[in-house]
MMTF fields as JSON, N, C-alpha, C and O atoms, coordinates in Angstrom:
{
  "mmtfVersion": "1.0.0",
  "mmtfProducer": "UNKNOWN",
  "numBonds": 519,
  "numAtoms": 520,
  "numGroups": 130,
  "numChains": 1,
  "numModels": 1,
  "chainsPerModel": [1],
  "groupsPerChain": [130],
  "chainIdList": ["A"],
  "bondAtomList": [4, 2, 8, 6, 12, 10, 16, 14, 20, 18, 24, 22, 28, 26, 32, 30, 36, 34, 40, 38, 44, 42, 48, 46, 52, 50, 56, 54, 60, 58, 64, 62, 68, 66, 72, 70, 76, 74, 80, 78, 84, 82, 88, 86, 92, 90, 96, 94, 100, 98, 104, 102, 108, 106, 112, 110, 116, 114, 120, 118, 124, 122, 128, 126, 132, 130, 136, 134, 140, 138, 144, 142, 148, 146, 152, 150, 156, 154, 160, 158, 164, 162, 168, 166, 172, 170, 176, 174, 180, 178, 184, 182, 188, 186, 192, 190, 196, 194, 200, 198, 204, 202, 208, 206, 212, 210, 216, 214, 220, 218, 224, 222, 228, 226, 232, 230, 236, 234, 240, 238, 244, 242, 248, 246, 252, 250, 256, 254, 260, 258, 264, 262, 268, 266, 272, 270, 276, 274, 280, 278, 284, 282, 288, 286, 292, 290, 296, 294, 300, 298, 304, 302, 308, 306, 312, 310, 316, 314, 320, 318, 324, 322, 328, 326, 332, 330, 336, 334, 340, 338, 344, 342, 348, 346, 352, 350, 356, 354, 360, 358, 364, 362, 368, 366, 372, 370, 376, 374, 380, 378, 384, 382, 388, 386, 392, 390, 396, 394, 400, 398, 404, 402, 408, 406, 412, 410, 416, 414, 420, 418, 424, 422, 428, 426, 432, 430, 436, 434, 440, 438, 444, 442, 448, 446, 452, 450, 456, 454, 460, 458, 464, 462, 468, 466, 472, 470, 476, 474, 480, 478, 484, 482, 488, 486, 492, 490, 496, 494, 500, 498, 504, 502, 508, 506, 512, 510, 516, 514],
  "bondOrderList": [1, 1, 1, 1, 1, 1, 1, 1, 1, 1, 1, 1, 1, 1, 1, 1, 1, 1, 1, 1, 1, 1, 1, 1, 1, 1, 1, 1, 1, 1, 1, 1, 1, 1, 1, 1, 1, 1, 1, 1, 1, 1, 1, 1, 1, 1, 1, 1, 1, 1, 1, 1, 1, 1, 1, 1, 1, 1, 1, 1, 1, 1, 1, 1, 1, 1, 1, 1, 1, 1, 1, 1, 1, 1, 1, 1, 1, 1, 1, 1, 1, 1, 1, 1, 1, 1, 1, 1, 1, 1, 1, 1, 1, 1, 1, 1, 1, 1, 1, 1, 1, 1, 1, 1, 1, 1, 1, 1, 1, 1, 1, 1, 1, 1, 1, 1, 1, 1, 1, 1, 1, 1, 1, 1, 1, 1, 1, 1, 1],
  "groupList": [{"groupName": "MET", "atomNameList": ["N", "CA", "C", "O"], "elementList": ["N", "C", "C", "O"], "formalChargeList": [0, 0, 0, 0], "bondAtomList": [1, 0, 2, 1, 3, 2], "bondOrderList": [1, 1, 2], "singleLetterCode": "M", "chemCompType": "L-PEPTIDE LINKING"}, {"groupName": "SER", "atomNameList": ["N", "CA", "C", "O"], "elementList": ["N", "C", "C", "O"], "formalChargeList": [0, 0, 0, 0], "bondAtomList": [1, 0, 2, 1, 3, 2], "bondOrderList": [1, 1, 2], "singleLetterCode": "S", "chemCompType": "L-PEPTIDE LINKING"}, {"groupName": "THR", "atomNameList": ["N", "CA", "C", "O"], "elementList": ["N", "C", "C", "O"], "formalChargeList": [0, 0, 0, 0], "bondAtomList": [1, 0, 2, 1, 3, 2], "bondOrderList": [1, 1, 2], "singleLetterCode": "T", "chemCompType": "L-PEPTIDE LINKING"}, {"groupName": "PRO", "atomNameList": ["N", "CA", "C", "O"], "elementList": ["N", "C", "C", "O"], "formalChargeList": [0, 0, 0, 0], "bondAtomList": [1, 0, 2, 1, 3, 2], "bondOrderList": [1, 1, 2], "singleLetterCode": "P", "chemCompType": "L-PEPTIDE LINKING"}, {"groupName": "VAL", "atomNameList": ["N", "CA", "C", "O"], "elementList": ["N", "C", "C", "O"], "formalChargeList": [0, 0, 0, 0], "bondAtomList": [1, 0, 2, 1, 3, 2], "bondOrderList": [1, 1, 2], "singleLetterCode": "V", "chemCompType": "L-PEPTIDE LINKING"}, {"groupName": "GLU", "atomNameList": ["N", "CA", "C", "O"], "elementList": ["N", "C", "C", "O"], "formalChargeList": [0, 0, 0, 0], "bondAtomList": [1, 0, 2, 1, 3, 2], "bondOrderList": [1, 1, 2], "singleLetterCode": "E", "chemCompType": "L-PEPTIDE LINKING"}, {"groupName": "ALA", "atomNameList": ["N", "CA", "C", "O"], "elementList": ["N", "C", "C", "O"], "formalChargeList": [0, 0, 0, 0], "bondAtomList": [1, 0, 2, 1, 3, 2], "bondOrderList": [1, 1, 2], "singleLetterCode": "A", "chemCompType": "L-PEPTIDE LINKING"}, {"groupName": "ARG", "atomNameList": ["N", "CA", "C", "O"], "elementList": ["N", "C", "C", "O"], "formalChargeList": [0, 0, 0, 0], "bondAtomList": [1, 0, 2, 1, 3, 2], "bondOrderList": [1, 1, 2], "singleLetterCode": "R", "chemCompType": "L-PEPTIDE LINKING"}, {"groupName": "ILE", "atomNameList": ["N", "CA", "C", "O"], "elementList": ["N", "C", "C", "O"], "formalChargeList": [0, 0, 0, 0], "bondAtomList": [1, 0, 2, 1, 3, 2], "bondOrderList": [1, 1, 2], "singleLetterCode": "I", "chemCompType": "L-PEPTIDE LINKING"}, {"groupName": "ASP", "atomNameList": ["N", "CA", "C", "O"], "elementList": ["N", "C", "C", "O"], "formalChargeList": [0, 0, 0, 0], "bondAtomList": [1, 0, 2, 1, 3, 2], "bondOrderList": [1, 1, 2], "singleLetterCode": "D", "chemCompType": "L-PEPTIDE LINKING"}, {"groupName": "ASN", "atomNameList": ["N", "CA", "C", "O"], "elementList": ["N", "C", "C", "O"], "formalChargeList": [0, 0, 0, 0], "bondAtomList": [1, 0, 2, 1, 3, 2], "bondOrderList": [1, 1, 2], "singleLetterCode": "N", "chemCompType": "L-PEPTIDE LINKING"}, {"groupName": "LEU", "atomNameList": ["N", "CA", "C", "O"], "elementList": ["N", "C", "C", "O"], "formalChargeList": [0, 0, 0, 0], "bondAtomList": [1, 0, 2, 1, 3, 2], "bondOrderList": [1, 1, 2], "singleLetterCode": "L", "chemCompType": "L-PEPTIDE LINKING"}, {"groupName": "GLN", "atomNameList": ["N", "CA", "C", "O"], "elementList": ["N", "C", "C", "O"], "formalChargeList": [0, 0, 0, 0], "bondAtomList": [1, 0, 2, 1, 3, 2], "bondOrderList": [1, 1, 2], "singleLetterCode": "Q", "chemCompType": "L-PEPTIDE LINKING"}, {"groupName": "CYS", "atomNameList": ["N", "CA", "C", "O"], "elementList": ["N", "C", "C", "O"], "formalChargeList": [0, 0, 0, 0], "bondAtomList": [1, 0, 2, 1, 3, 2], "bondOrderList": [1, 1, 2], "singleLetterCode": "C", "chemCompType": "L-PEPTIDE LINKING"}, {"groupName": "LYS", "atomNameList": ["N", "CA", "C", "O"], "elementList": ["N", "C", "C", "O"], "formalChargeList": [0, 0, 0, 0], "bondAtomList": [1, 0, 2, 1, 3, 2], "bondOrderList": [1, 1, 2], "singleLetterCode": "K", "chemCompType": "L-PEPTIDE LINKING"}, {"groupName": "HIS", "atomNameList": ["N", "CA", "C", "O"], "elementList": ["N", "C", "C", "O"], "formalChargeList": [0, 0, 0, 0], "bondAtomList": [1, 0, 2, 1, 3, 2], "bondOrderList": [1, 1, 2], "singleLetterCode": "H", "chemCompType": "L-PEPTIDE LINKING"}, {"groupName": "GLY", "atomNameList": ["N", "CA", "C", "O"], "elementList": ["N", "C", "C", "O"], "formalChargeList": [0, 0, 0, 0], "bondAtomList": [1, 0, 2, 1, 3, 2], "bondOrderList": [1, 1, 2], "singleLetterCode": "G", "chemCompType": "PEPTIDE LINKING"}, {"groupName": "PHE", "atomNameList": ["N", "CA", "C", "O"], "elementList": ["N", "C", "C", "O"], "formalChargeList": [0, 0, 0, 0], "bondAtomList": [1, 0, 2, 1, 3, 2], "bondOrderList": [1, 1, 2], "singleLetterCode": "F", "chemCompType": "L-PEPTIDE LINKING"}],
  "groupTypeList": [0, 1, 2, 1, 1, 1, 3, 2, 2, 4, 3, 5, 6, 7, 6, 7, 8, 9, 5, 8, 10, 5, 7, 4, 4, 5, 11, 11, 6, 5, 7, 12, 6, 8, 4, 9, 9, 11, 13, 5, 11, 14, 6, 9, 6, 9, 7, 2, 4, 7, 9, 3, 5, 7, 5, 6, 5, 11, 11, 6, 15, 4, 7, 1, 4, 6, 9, 5, 6, 16, 11, 3, 3, 2, 11, 6, 5, 2, 11, 17, 5, 5, 8, 11, 6, 15, 1, 4, 5, 7, 12, 7, 7, 12, 7, 6, 9, 16, 6, 6, 16, 3, 1, 6, 5, 5, 11, 1, 6, 5, 5, 3, 6, 5, 14, 6, 2, 16, 6, 4, 1, 2, 13, 16, 6, 12, 6, 12, 6, 16],
  "groupIdList": [1, 2, 3, 4, 5, 6, 7, 8, 9, 10, 11, 12, 13, 14, 15, 16, 17, 18, 19, 20, 21, 22, 23, 24, 25, 26, 27, 28, 29, 30, 31, 32, 33, 34, 35, 36, 37, 38, 39, 40, 41, 42, 43, 44, 45, 46, 47, 48, 49, 50, 51, 52, 53, 54, 55, 56, 57, 58, 59, 60, 61, 62, 63, 64, 65, 66, 67, 68, 69, 70, 71, 72, 73, 74, 75, 76, 77, 78, 79, 80, 81, 82, 83, 84, 85, 86, 87, 88, 89, 90, 91, 92, 93, 94, 95, 96, 97, 98, 99, 100, 101, 102, 103, 104, 105, 106, 107, 108, 109, 110, 111, 112, 113, 114, 115, 116, 117, 118, 119, 120, 121, 122, 123, 124, 125, 126, 127, 128, 129, 130],
  "secStructList": [7, 7, 7, 1, 7, 7, 7, 7, 1, 2, 2, 2, 2, 2, 2, 2, 2, 2, 2, 2, 2, 2, 2, 2, 2, 2, 2, 2, 2, 2, 2, 2, 2, 2, 2, 2, 2, 2, 2, 2, 2, 2, 2, 2, 6, 6, 7, 7, 1, 7, 7, 2, 2, 2, 2, 2, 2, 2, 2, 2, 2, 2, 2, 2, 2, 2, 2, 2, 2, 6, 1, 7, 2, 2, 2, 2, 2, 2, 2, 2, 2, 2, 2, 2, 2, 2, 2, 2, 2, 2, 2, 2, 2, 2, 2, 2, 6, 6, 7, 1, 1, 1, 7, 2, 2, 2, 2, 2, 6, 1, 7, 7, 6, 6, 1, 7, 7, 7, 7, 7, 6, 6, 2, 2, 2, 2, 2, 2, 2, 7],
  "xCoordList": [0.821, 0.0, 0.864, 0.473, 2.039, 2.932, 3.639, 4.016, 3.81, 4.463, 5.947, 6.673, 6.42, 7.829, 8.551, 7.927, 9.875, 10.674, 10.646, 10.29, 11.025, 11.075, 12.215, 13.271, 12.016, 13.09, 14.259, 14.07, 15.44, 16.633, 17.318, 18.245, 16.867, 17.441, 16.31, 15.181, 16.63, 15.637, 15.149, 13.94, 16.044, 15.546, 14.643, 13.65, 14.984, 14.152, 12.781, 11.763, 12.755, 11.477, 10.633, 9.427, 11.269, 10.537, 10.028, 8.922, 10.819, 10.382, 9.174, 8.238, 9.185, 8.04, 6.801, 5.696, 6.996, 5.867, 5.309, 4.093, 6.188, 5.729, 4.905, 3.878, 5.344, 4.604, 3.226, 2.226, 3.182, 1.906, 0.99, -0.201, 1.541, 0.735, 0.121, -1.042, 0.897, 0.369, -0.769, -1.772, -0.62, -1.678, -2.933, -4.046, -2.758, -3.912, -4.657, -5.884, -3.926, -4.556, -5.272, -6.389, -4.636, -5.275, -6.558, -7.559, -6.528, -7.734, -8.824, -10.004, -8.448, -9.441, -10.071, -11.275, -9.267, -9.807, -10.748, -11.791, -10.383, -11.258, -12.568, -13.644, -12.462, -13.663, -14.569, -15.786, -13.965, -14.745, -15.469, -16.617, -14.821, -15.465, -16.673, -17.698, -16.548, -17.675, -18.798, -19.973, -18.448, -19.466, -20.184, -21.395, -19.45, -20.092, -21.124, -22.204, -20.786, -21.768, -22.96, -24.109, -22.684, -23.749, -24.646, -25.851, -24.047, -24.823, -25.955, -27.105, -25.616, -26.62, -27.693, -28.883, -27.269, -28.229, -29.193, -30.398, -28.665, -29.535, -30.444, -31.602, -29.94, -30.788, -31.925, -33.067, -31.603, -32.644, -33.7, -34.867, -33.289, -34.216, -34.856, -35.585, -34.574, -35.132, -34.768, -35.613, -33.511, -33.023, -32.186, -31.637, -32.091, -31.324, -29.824, -29.404, -29.045, -27.589, -27.15, -26.337, -27.674, -27.216, -28.038, -29.234, -27.358, -27.987, -27.356, -26.397, -27.894, -27.283, -27.106, -26.127, -28.036, -27.897, -26.677, -25.902, -26.511, -25.352, -24.053, -23.051, -24.078, -22.897, -22.467, -21.285, -23.435, -23.125, -22.546, -21.587, -23.128, -22.614, -21.19, -20.326, -20.947, -19.623, -18.59, -17.524, -18.898, -17.942, -17.692, -16.56, -18.721, -18.525, -17.631, -16.754, -17.854, -17.035, -15.577, -14.656, -15.373, -14.024, -13.303, -12.124, -14.009, -13.405, -12.999, -11.917, -13.84, -13.559, -12.346, -11.463, -12.309, -11.193, -9.895, -8.856, -9.954, -8.767, -8.263, -7.063, -9.178, -8.791, -8.107, -7.082, -8.67, -8.084, -6.71, -5.853, -6.495, -5.229, -4.188, -3.051, -4.569, -3.631, -3.531, -2.57, -4.524, -4.593, -5.598, -6.638, -5.317, -6.3, -7.65, -7.715, -8.722, -10.04, -10.47, -11.14, -10.096, -10.488, -9.807, -10.394, -8.581, -7.898, -8.633, -8.905, -8.949, -9.665, -11.023, -11.419, -11.726, -13.042, -12.918, -13.71, -11.945, -11.749, -11.453, -12.008, -10.579, -10.26, -11.5, -11.737, -12.287, -13.469, -14.573, -15.36, -14.656, -15.62, -15.291, -16.188, -14.009, -13.586, -13.892, -14.365, -13.624, -13.932, -15.431, -15.846, -16.231, -17.685, -18.173, -19.059, -17.608, -18.007, -17.692, -18.487, -16.538, -16.175, -17.182, -17.614, -17.55, -18.492, -19.826, -20.377, -20.342, -21.636, -21.544, -22.443, -20.487, -20.344, -20.239, -20.848, -19.49, -19.335, -20.688, -21.037, -21.441, -22.741, -23.724, -24.487, -23.713, -24.611, -24.269, -25.162, -22.986, -22.566, -23.06, -23.541, -22.942, -23.359, -24.865, -25.317, -25.625, -27.079, -27.405, -28.289, -26.706, -26.955, -26.536, -27.056, -25.608, -25.124, -26.037, -25.623, -27.269, -28.227, -28.576, -29.198, -28.193, -28.532, -30.009, -30.644, -30.543, -31.918, -31.973, -30.965, -33.098, -33.244, -33.607, -34.055, -33.421, -33.821, -33.121, -31.989, -33.809, -33.249, -32.228, -32.092, -31.519, -30.553, -31.247, -30.674, -32.482, -33.226, -33.524, -33.403, -33.911, -34.189, -32.925, -32.967, -31.811, -30.551, -30.138, -29.64, -30.337, -29.94, -30.791, -30.393, -31.951, -32.814, -32.344, -32.768, -31.463, -30.924, -29.956, -29.575, -29.558, -28.609, -27.293, -26.986, -26.496, -25.198, -24.283, -24.528, -23.243, -22.341, -21.186, -20.111, -21.352, -20.241, -19.838, -18.648, -20.828, -20.562, -21.522, -22.689, -21.044, -21.96, -21.607, -20.439, -22.639, -22.546, -23.758, -24.565, -23.906, -25.094, -24.719, -23.595, -25.695, -25.422, -26.342, -27.383, -25.94, -26.751, -26.565, -25.653, -27.431, -27.265, -26.196, -25.79, -25.756, -24.682, -23.357, -22.487, -23.186, -21.932, -20.748, -19.745, -20.842, -19.71, -19.203, -17.998, -20.102, -19.691, -19.001, -17.957, -19.559, -18.97, -17.73, -16.784, -17.717, -16.58, -15.335, -14.243, -15.486, -14.331, -13.719, -12.513, -14.546, -14.046, -13.336, -12.48, -13.68, -13.122, -12.549, -12.038],
  "yCoordList": [-1.194, 0.0, 1.257, 2.273, 1.202, 2.345, 2.513, 1.538, 3.763, 4.033, 4.314, 4.379, 4.483, 4.759, 3.498, 2.518, 3.544, 2.376, 2.148, 3.033, 0.955, 0.595, 1.329, 1.531, 1.73, 2.398, 1.434, 0.223, 1.983, 1.153, 1.356, 0.622, 2.347, 2.583, 2.795, 3.112, 2.617, 2.844, 4.294, 4.52, 5.281, 6.667, 6.931, 7.65, 6.356, 6.537, 5.899, 6.481, 4.714, 4.041, 4.862, 5.017, 5.382, 6.196, 7.488, 7.931, 8.092, 9.317, 9.038, 9.836, 7.924, 7.542, 7.291, 7.7, 6.614, 6.369, 7.695, 7.868, 8.629, 9.953, 10.65, 11.259, 10.567, 11.175, 10.531, 11.224, 9.222, 8.509, 8.894, 9.128, 8.961, 9.35, 10.73, 10.948, 11.66, 12.997, 12.949, 13.645, 12.135, 12.014, 11.4, 11.821, 10.407, 9.79, 10.833, 10.908, 11.631, 12.674, 13.69, 14.103, 14.095, 15.039, 14.448, 15.151, 13.164, 12.518, 12.416, 12.574, 12.155, 12.128, 13.505, 13.609, 14.553, 15.914, 16.217, 16.841, 15.778, 15.968, 15.208, 15.72, 13.991, 13.181, 13.876, 13.933, 14.404, 15.076, 16.293, 16.55, 17.036, 18.205, 17.784, 18.465, 16.672, 16.178, 15.697, 15.91, 15.056, 14.636, 15.868, 15.835, 16.942, 18.171, 18.673, 19.123, 18.593, 18.962, 18.017, 18.448, 16.743, 15.746, 15.996, 15.745, 16.489, 16.821, 17.779, 17.568, 18.813, 19.804, 19.188, 19.442, 18.38, 17.754, 16.843, 16.864, 16.051, 15.149, 15.91, 15.533, 16.968, 17.768, 18.401, 18.426, 18.917, 19.521, 18.491, 18.833, 17.234, 16.162, 15.52, 14.534, 16.094, 15.599, 14.135, 13.333, 13.796, 12.429, 12.357, 13.362, 11.173, 10.969, 10.917, 10.806, 10.999, 10.947, 9.603, 9.555, 8.529, 7.192, 6.624, 6.886, 5.826, 5.095, 3.697, 3.455, 2.779, 1.458, 0.704, -0.022, 0.869, 0.191, 0.721, -0.056, 2.027, 2.637, 2.216, 1.941, 2.169, 1.754, 0.343, 0.083, -0.562, -1.949, -2.015, -2.746, -1.251, -1.211, -0.673, -1.232, 0.406, 1.019, 0.033, -0.13, -0.623, -1.552, -2.763, -3.24, -3.256, -4.373, -3.941, -4.691, -2.738, -2.232, -2.051, -2.414, -1.495, -1.283, -2.622, -2.738, -3.625, -4.959, -5.504, -6.074, -5.338, -5.83, -5.128, -5.778, -3.811, -3.035, -3.419, -3.572, -3.571, -3.962, -5.325, -5.52, -6.256, -7.599, -7.554, -8.204, -6.792, -6.657, -5.993, -6.281, -5.11, -4.394, -5.162, -4.71, -6.318, -7.103, -6.667, -7.008, -5.91, -5.457, -6.341, -6.671, -6.732, -7.548, -6.821, -5.71, -7.436, -6.787, -6.399, -5.382, -7.189, -6.859, -5.58, -4.82, -5.331, -4.09, -2.894, -1.917, -2.972, -1.879, -1.649, -0.508, -2.728, -2.593, -1.928, -1.048, -2.337, -1.761, -0.267, 0.529, 0.108, 1.524, 2.321, 3.406, 1.792, 2.532, 2.539, 3.484, 1.527, 1.585, 2.759, 3.449, 2.978, 4.11, 5.444, 6.382, 5.523, 6.74, 7.02, 8.161, 5.99, 6.152, 6.558, 7.404, 5.967, 6.328, 7.794, 8.496, 8.257, 9.662, 10.55, 11.576, 10.151, 10.929, 11.075, 12.174, 9.996, 10.051, 10.91, 11.709, 10.761, 11.537, 13.026, 13.85, 13.368, 14.761, 15.341, 16.454, 14.578, 15.049, 15.202, 16.168, 14.274, 14.369, 15.575, 16.268, 15.827, 17.016, 18.28, 19.2, 18.323, 19.518, 19.737, 20.873, 18.683, 18.834, 19.284, 20.119, 18.745, 19.106, 20.547, 21.172, 21.067, 22.435, 23.484, 24.629, 23.118, 24.117, 24.077, 25.007, 23.036, 22.913, 22.614, 22.086, 22.954, 22.585, 21.08, 20.449, 20.522, 19.078, 18.454, 19.151, 17.153, 16.458, 17.018, 17.496, 16.952, 17.424, 16.418, 15.319, 16.805, 15.904, 14.642, 13.554, 14.781, 13.61, 12.655, 11.438, 13.215, 12.384, 11.681, 10.52, 12.379, 11.783, 10.652, 9.627, 10.819, 9.773, 8.529, 7.444, 8.666, 7.518, 6.713, 5.571, 7.302, 6.575, 5.513, 5.486, 4.629, 3.587, 4.19, 5.332, 3.423, 3.921, 4.272, 3.878, 5.01, 5.533, 4.598, 5.078, 3.29, 2.404, 2.515, 2.541, 2.581, 2.734, 3.794, 3.799, 4.711, 5.76, 6.442, 6.646, 6.784, 7.723, 8.599, 8.388, 9.562, 10.385, 11.825, 12.236, 12.609, 14.027, 14.793, 14.294, 16.013, 16.934, 18.335, 18.588, 19.251, 20.632, 21.344, 20.867, 22.455, 23.307, 22.561, 23.003, 21.47, 20.724, 21.556, 21.614, 22.196, 22.928, 24.018, 24.122, 24.831, 25.959, 25.484, 26.021, 24.495, 24.01, 23.184, 23.225, 22.437, 21.581, 22.412, 22.04, 23.518, 24.334, 24.949, 25.185, 25.203, 25.81, 24.813, 25.201, 23.515, 22.601, 21.424, 20.56],
  "zCoordList": [0.0, 0.0, 0.0, -0.575, 0.64, 0.678, -0.659, -1.308, -1.055, -2.333, -2.162, -3.154, -0.927, -0.714, -0.256, 0.149, -0.328, 0.027, 1.53, 2.307, 1.911, 3.323, 4.008, 3.407, 5.254, 5.975, 6.203, 6.317, 6.266, 6.442, 7.784, 8.125, 8.549, 9.877, 10.877, 10.501, 12.145, 13.2, 13.179, 13.22, 13.116, 13.067, 11.856, 11.968, 10.712, 9.531, 9.719, 9.342, 10.297, 10.559, 11.53, 11.337, 12.565, 13.549, 12.932, 13.242, 12.068, 11.394, 10.513, 10.476, 9.808, 8.965, 9.819, 9.462, 10.947, 11.862, 12.371, 12.443, 12.724, 13.186, 12.107, 12.408, 10.866, 9.752, 9.606, 9.418, 9.691, 9.58, 10.733, 10.532, 11.936, 13.101, 12.907, 13.247, 12.362, 12.106, 11.092, 11.252, 10.052, 9.046, 9.656, 9.342, 10.528, 11.19, 12.018, 11.964, 12.777, 13.6, 12.716, 13.027, 11.619, 10.694, 10.108, 9.972, 9.763, 9.231, 10.292, 9.979, 11.541, 12.613, 12.815, 13.051, 12.724, 12.843, 11.684, 11.876, 10.485, 9.32, 9.504, 9.198, 10.003, 10.255, 11.268, 11.091, 12.33, 13.364, 12.804, 13.168, 11.936, 11.325, 10.485, 10.478, 9.786, 8.992, 9.9, 9.6, 10.997, 11.967, 12.51, 12.73, 12.724, 13.197, 12.194, 12.577, 10.907, 9.871, 9.914, 9.814, 10.062, 10.137, 11.346, 11.303, 12.411, 13.61, 13.274, 13.659, 12.566, 12.182, 11.292, 11.477, 10.329, 9.412, 10.161, 9.909, 11.073, 11.831, 12.78, 12.96, 13.388, 14.275, 13.494, 13.952, 12.3, 11.455, 11.069, 10.878, 10.955, 10.587, 11.823, 11.709, 13.023, 14.28, 14.514, 14.913, 14.266, 14.465, 15.73, 16.181, 16.296, 17.523, 17.225, 16.073, 18.279, 18.165, 17.597, 16.674, 18.133, 17.74, 16.609, 16.486, 15.774, 14.689, 14.678, 13.944, 15.493, 15.631, 14.311, 14.14, 13.39, 12.094, 11.342, 10.785, 11.326, 10.664, 11.356, 10.696, 12.677, 13.426, 13.04, 12.82, 12.961, 12.592, 11.181, 10.935, 10.255, 8.876, 8.844, 8.169, 9.571, 9.599, 10.137, 9.544, 11.254, 11.849, 10.945, 10.854, 10.286, 9.352, 8.196, 7.768, 7.697, 6.59, 7.033, 6.302, 8.216, 8.735, 8.894, 8.562, 9.398, 9.536, 8.173, 8.033, 7.183, 5.839, 5.229, 4.67, 5.338, 4.795, 5.504, 4.862, 6.811, 7.58, 7.126, 6.931, 6.961, 6.532, 5.168, 4.963, 4.245, 2.905, 2.955, 2.12, 3.922, 4.038, 4.852, 4.988, 5.393, 6.187, 7.637, 8.328, 8.103, 9.492, 10.216, 9.647, 11.451, 12.171, 12.266, 12.792, 11.765, 11.819, 13.225, 13.405, 14.219, 15.591, 16.064, 16.834, 15.619, 15.97, 15.374, 16.071, 14.095, 13.446, 14.113, 14.352, 14.408, 15.041, 16.41, 16.745, 17.19, 18.52, 18.428, 19.185, 17.498, 17.324, 16.931, 17.464, 16.007, 15.555, 16.594, 16.638, 17.421, 18.522, 19.442, 19.926, 19.677, 20.512, 19.825, 20.467, 18.54, 17.781, 17.829, 18.03, 17.646, 17.671, 19.053, 19.169, 20.107, 21.472, 21.747, 22.372, 21.285, 21.456, 20.722, 21.248, 19.514, 18.71, 19.428, 19.491, 19.962, 20.654, 21.905, 22.169, 22.671, 23.902, 23.58, 24.261, 22.572, 22.134, 21.742, 22.135, 20.967, 20.5, 21.656, 21.695, 22.583, 23.737, 24.594, 25.083, 24.779, 25.539, 24.868, 25.53, 23.555, 22.821, 22.934, 23.081, 22.868, 23.035, 24.446, 24.644, 25.422, 26.812, 27.105, 28.03, 26.326, 26.523, 25.911, 25.729, 25.59, 25.154, 23.69, 23.176, 23.02, 21.602, 21.46, 22.374, 20.311, 20.004, 19.841, 19.523, 20.048, 19.888, 21.215, 22.124, 21.343, 22.565, 23.793, 23.716, 24.924, 26.183, 26.706, 26.17, 27.75, 28.366, 28.865, 28.809, 29.355, 29.822, 28.662, 28.804, 27.523, 26.35, 25.887, 25.48, 25.95, 25.52, 26.441, 25.975, 27.743, 28.678, 28.501, 28.924, 27.887, 27.626, 26.419, 26.235, 25.585, 24.441, 24.922, 26.092, 24.0, 24.332, 24.791, 24.452, 25.573, 26.029, 24.859, 23.719, 25.161, 24.131, 23.819, 23.458, 23.939, 23.627, 22.163, 21.846, 21.262, 19.838, 19.353, 19.746, 18.49, 18.102, 16.804, 16.475, 16.083, 14.987, 15.134, 16.039, 14.281, 14.36, 14.54, 14.25, 15.034, 15.04, 15.96, 16.388, 16.255, 17.05, 16.512, 15.725, 16.937, 16.457, 17.269, 18.329, 16.784, 17.29, 17.429, 18.18, 16.743, 16.828, 16.404, 17.117, 15.27, 14.726, 15.649, 15.879, 16.182, 17.007, 18.269, 18.64, 18.932, 20.166, 19.906, 20.692, 18.818, 18.5, 18.247, 18.675, 17.565, 17.232, 18.497, 18.553, 19.499, 20.731, 21.627, 22.421, 21.513, 22.491, 21.898, 22.611]
}
């Protein structure tokens, strides 16, 4: 999958890993910004934070892509479960902080935040601040 040659020294390997880590963080930030946009769309459509069907589809797809790439599917699934849990918690906090949409009580009635996708309103404004 990599287009560059294999590192030949420990420092070179570590430098490449550092570069990859930075790209992963940048992609996670990009993903979060898109989730913030999705938050607004779902709030406008009066939808809940969680979408268990979408979560299951996402995790199955991630496992498949990981397997094809030679990465243990369970590792990819575990990482994305954490990403999804963060997404749900972030969205619930934003709704509880005065966003339009379901109240904090309504949100607490939803399923736990172990795995999550979805959206809430005012995501973008609050996300950029914190």
